[in-house]
N, C-alpha and C positions, 0 to 999 in steps of 0.2 A: 665430435662426440667420441670418435675412437679413442682420442687421447684421455677423455674424462674415464672411459672404461678401463684403460690401460694404467691410469693413476690409481683407480679403486683397486684394481688387482694388485698392484705393487704394494699399496698401503695395507690392503688385506692380508697378504702373505707376511709381511713384516710384523704387523700387530698380532696376527694369529701364531706365528712362531714365537714371539716374545711372550704372549700370554700363556702359551703352553709351557715354554720353560720356566717362567716365573711360577706357574701353577704346580710343576713337579718339584721345584726346589723349595718352595715355602709352604705347600700343603701336603697332607699325607694322601689325599685322594687325587685322581686324574680325571678332571671334569672337561671334556671337550666342548660340551654345549656352551658353558660359560665362557670359553676362550672364543668359541665362534661367534657368539652374539655380540660379545664386546667388540671383537675386531671387525665385525661386520658394521655395527653402529658407528664406531668411530672412523672407519675408512669411507663409509658411504657419506657421512657428514664432511669430513675433510675434502672430498672429491667434489661433491655439489657445492659447498662453500667456495672453493676454489674456481669452479666453473662459473659461478654467478658473479664473483668479484672480477674476474678476467673479463666476462662478457660486458660488465658495467664499465670497465675501465676502456674498453674499445669505443664505447657510445659517447664517452665524455670528451 
């Protein structure tokens, strides 16, 4: 379970940083809530999906 949390944190930091940079470059406003929610949703989905597929791979 620790690996899932670490993967989530790594994905979150990457996507949050990318969203903030893109938000600054292409929009006139600096909206952290949008960057946070997008990064959280995407990184949570990737981490859970990876955990479930890895878990199923061990069972087969």
